[in-house]
N, C-alpha and C positions, 0 to 999 in steps of 0.2 A: 619838589616835583615841578617839572616845566610844563608849559601849556600843551605841548604835543603829547606828553604822557597822559595828562588829564583828559585830553580829547580821545585818546585811544581807550582809556578806561571807560569813558562814557559810551563809546561806540560798542565795546564788548557787552556792556550791560544792555544797551538798546537792542543789539542783535540777539542776545539771550531771550529777552522778552518777546521779540518779534517771532523767533522760531517756535515758541510755544503758542502764541496767538495764531500763527499761520497753520499750526498742526504739524510742523516739521519735527517737533519734539513734544514730549509730555513730562510734566512735573519737573523734577530736578535731575532727570536721568542723563541729559546731555551735558556737555561742557565745551568751553571755548578757550583757546589760548592765542596769544600773539607775541611776536618778537618785539622787544623794546630795548634796542641797543644790545648789550651783552646779557640781558635778562629776559625772562619769560614772565608775562602776566597771564594768570590763569584764574578761572572762576573758582570760588571756594566750594567746599563740599557741603551738600545738604541744605543750602540756603535757597529759599524760593526766589525766583527771579524778580517777582514783583516787589520783594523786600530788599533786593541787592542794590548796593550803591557802588560807585567806582572805587571808593577807598576800601571796599571789602575784599578786593582781589588779592590773591596771594602772589608773591614775587619769588622767583627762583632764578639763581644764576645759571646760565647755560653751561659754564665750566665749573660750577660749584660741586660740593659733595651731594650725591644723589639723595634726595629726600629733605634737604635743608631748604627752609623757606622763611620768608618774612611777611608780616602783615597781621591783621587782627584775627583772621580765620585760616584754618588749614586748607591747603589746596585740594582740588578735586581728587578723588581716589584714583582717577586715571591720569594723574600728573606725569607718570613715567612715560606713557605712550606719547604724550604731547612733547615732553622734554627731549626724548630720543629722536623724534621726527625733526624737531627744530635743530638739533645738534648734527644730525646726519644729512640734512637737506638744506643747504644754504639758500636754495631757491624758494624755500617755504618761509613765509612771514606770518602765517596764521593757520590754525588747525581748528576745524569744527567737527565735533563728535555728537551724533544724535541717534536716537532710537526710533527713527521715522518708520512708519508702519510697513510700507511695502519693501523697503530695503532690508528691514529687520526680518520680515517674513521670508524673503529669499535667503537671508543668512541662516535662518533656522533650518532651511533645507540644504544648506551648504552648497548653494548654486552660485556660480559666477554669472555675470550678465554678459551675453555675447553681443556681437555687433548687430543688434536688432533694429537700431536706428542710427543714422549718421552722427547724431550728437554724442555718441559714445566716444568720438574722437576727443571731446573735451576732457575725458578721463586720462588721455595721454597714450592710448593704445586701443587695440581692437576688442578688449575685454575689460570688465571690472572684476578683478579677482576677489575671491572670498578667502580671507586669512584663516588659517587653522584655529581651532578653538583653544582657548586657555582662560583660566580664571581671571576675572576683571582685576585691574590694578597690578598685575604681575609683570615681572621682567619677561616671562615667556610670551605673554600676549603682545608686549611691545615688539619683541623680536619677530613674532609672526606677522604683525602689521607692517613692519619695515620690509619684510620679504614680499608681502603682497603689493606694497607701494613701489617696488622696484620698477622704474620706467613708467610709473603711473602717478596721477594726482589724487586719486581716491581709491577706496576699497571698501568691501564689506568685512565685518568681523563675525565669524561664525557664532550663531545663537546669541547675538549681542546687538549689532547695529551697524553704523557706517562711520567712516572717517573721510573727510574732505579737506584738502589743503589748498593754499593759494599764496601768491606773493604778498597779498594783503588780506585784511579781514573781509572786505566786501567781495573779493574774488572767491575766497574760500566759501563764504555763505552762498554765493551764486552757484558754485559747483555742488554744494550740498543739495540745493533745490533741484538742479539738473539731475543729480544722481537719484533722488527720490522719484522724480518724474520718469526717468528711464526704468527704474525698478517697477513702478506701477504699470507702465506700458508693457514691459516684458511679462509681468505677472498676468495681465489681462490677455495678452496674446496666447499664453499657454492654455487658456480656457477654450480657445477656438482652433487648436491644432498646432500652435507654436509658430514663431516668426520665421520668415526667410532671412537668413543671416547674411549680411554684407561681407564680401571678401576683404582680406587684409589690405590689398592694394587700393581698394576704394577708401578705406579708412585713412590710409597714408595720404591720399589725395585731399581728403577733407581736412586733415591736420595741416597740410600745407596751405590750403585756402583760409583756414582759421587765422593764419598769421597776419592777414590783411583784413580780417573781419572786425567790425565794431565801428564806433563813432570816429570819424576823422575830420579834421578841419580842412576847409577848402584853401587853396593857395591864393585865392583872391583876397 
């Protein structure tokens, strides 16, 4: 195992622990995966994050037989949804799945999130869709999630939770936090009459501005 893989494994474990401490997830319900060359590293099933170590992660070949894995512990029961996203979306380097409170609450009502705030542009479009319900860990759920992620970077899973993706693990976790924040803001706005929804052309303008948003080094 090279040093870059060791670092990635350590980062996955650290992010798992952080998302529970921060309240973004509870118990062992969430899971994280990351692309590592032609393989996927994914959190194991049912192991408390405080007890998890980097060498506990399961490894699955992106082009291997579905369900085949290597490592000391079996992969998360949601391995299929992670694997299918990484296979279908070369732009995705990491996937974060959580049962965060407000995103899950909206998913229980089968509500998509409209453009109630301009930060929805981070999702890739003017809505965060809610994927149709299917039993956890199934091929049907994976197909439903891929459909909801078409042209998007995140989605809700009906009566289940959320999925956030990114080109790397830090970006995927950032988006998971943004999605839970949007879900909370939308949920609260519904209590006082509902939000004024921004038009699609405004979200398109925000997406364009996001291309130059963030830390940039000076030319000097």
